[in-house]
N, C-alpha and C positions, 0 to 999 in steps of 0.2 A: 504493499500499499503505499509506504513512503521509502525514500532512498536511504541507504546506509548513510552513516553521519560523514564518511570520509567523501561522498560524492555530492554532499550538500554545497550549492552555490552560495558561498559566504558574501559575495561581492553583489548579488541580484536578487530583486523580489521577483516571484513567478505566482501565476495562477494556480492556487491550492497549497501556497506555503501556509504554515501554522506561525502566528506570532504572538507573543504574550509572556505574561499578563499584560494586557493594555486597558485602558479605559474605554468600557462599552457605553457608546452615547446614543444607542436606538430607542425607539418605542417611548418618545418623549409625550408626557401627557400636557397638550397644550393648555388645559385648564389651570395648570400648577405654575405655568411660566409668570414670574413676577417682573414686570418691567419697570426701569426707572425713566423719568421723564426728563426732556430737555427744557431749556429756557421757556420756550414757547409752549410747552405742555401738549404739543401735538403727536409727537412720536417717541417711542421710547429709544433711549440713547444706550441702553445696556438691558440686561436681562440676566436672571438667575432662575435656577430650579431647584427648591430646597429638598434635595432628595440624597440619600447617601449614594457616593460614588461606587460604581460596580466594575471590578477588575477581573478579566477574564482572559482565556486564551481565544483567539479568532482565527478566522481562515481568509486569506485574501482572495476574492472572488473576480476582481479586474483582470483583464487579458493582459498578460505577461508582455506583449509587444508595446502595450501602451504605457507601462511602468519602466521600459528600459532606459536607463539614463543615455545610452549611446543613441536612442530615438529622439532624446530631448524630452522624455516624459510627456506623452501627447495628451495627458487627461489634466484636468483641474483638481480631480481627487480620486482617492482610492476607495473601493467598496469592500467592505468586510461583513463577515457575519460570525456572530458568537459560536463557540462550541460548548455544547450542554452533555451533560452525564444523561445517557441514553434512558436509563431507568426513571429519570423525571420528566423525560420528553413523552414516553408513552407507556401504556400498560405492559407490565414484564411479560404477559402472556404472548403479546404481539413482537416481542425483540426479534424473534426469527425472521418475521415478514419484513420488518425494518432494514435487517441485514441484507436479505436477498433483495430488497428494493434498489440497492444501488445500480444493478445492471438492468435497465429497462429494456424489453424487447416484445415481440408479438405475445408470448408465451406467458409472462409476468404480468403484463399492462403496466398501469401506472398507479403505484400506491406509495404512501408517505412521502408524496412529491416535496413537502416542505422541509425535509431531513435528508441528510447525506450521512452515512453510518461510517463511523470510524472505528477500528479495533482499538481494543484497550492498550494505553501506552502510557507509561511512567511520564513522559513529558506533559501529559495532560493534567497531572494532578499540581495542585497548587497548595498554599497554607490551609486552605479551607476545606480541601476534599481530599479523600483517599483516591489510590488509583480504582477506576471502576472495573470491576470484573464482567460487566455486561458490555461496555464500550461507550461510545460517545457519538455525538451526531452535531453536524453543522446545520444551524437553524436558519434556513433562507428566509424564513418570515421576519426576521429580526435584522436584516440589512441595514447597514449605517455606513456613511462615508468621512473619511478624513481628508484634509487638504494635502496635496502632493508635496508640501513642504515638510511632510512627516516621513518621507522616503528614508531618511538616515536613522530616525528612531525606529520605524517598522523593521529595517535591516538589523538593527542592533538586537531587537525583540525575536528575530526568526530563530525557530526551533526545529522545524522539520519542513522538508519538500517532498510533496506527493510525486510518486511516480507518473511518467507522462501518459501511461494508458489508463491510470485511476483519475487522472486529472481530466482527461477526455470524457469517462463516466461522470464524473462531478459535473463538469460543464453542460454535458447533455441534459442531467436531471435538473440542474439550474435553469436551463433555457425551457424545459417542459414546464417546470414550476410558474414561470412568469407567463408561460403561454397559455396554460391550460383554460380550458373553458368549459362553460356550462352545459354539460351533455349527461343527462342521468343514465347511470347503469352502463356505461360505455367506455371501455378502455381506449386509450389514445393509440391508434395505428401508426406505426414507424414506418418509413420507407425500407425496402428490403436491400 
């Protein structure tokens, strides 16, 4: 699933890289934002969200070529998604279905589109959690972005690099997650 540590590209960010722990800034409750007023009182000059900062591992979802320094970093921000303990994401009875949902084809259909399963790894543990025996998942429904100026910071926080074939499977599932449409009781048909 991930490249051995001696093959990890330490000087580049790639789609599928795991970074962390970093501040997770997604899913802001718009009703809790507190604005400060400017002199005229017409617009907020600043804002705060009175909530505890959450630090977790995250996966980079942006395309590798868009983050490449030699290409001039073609984006204004990088898209990431937090990594969660799989047992907290779904019913333990459905973990095997979550595991098998990474490879989407005509036989498996499309299930658990909002999650990409990751095997248990010591690198995912932090001071607040033990290593999950069940595994982890990237939560596509909690995507967030950080400015491209964070490139160096993310590079310093890089822990793992996904193998190219697994990155392809993750990117396919991510595309299907955003593409999905409301079709009752019908699997998504993929081209042959």
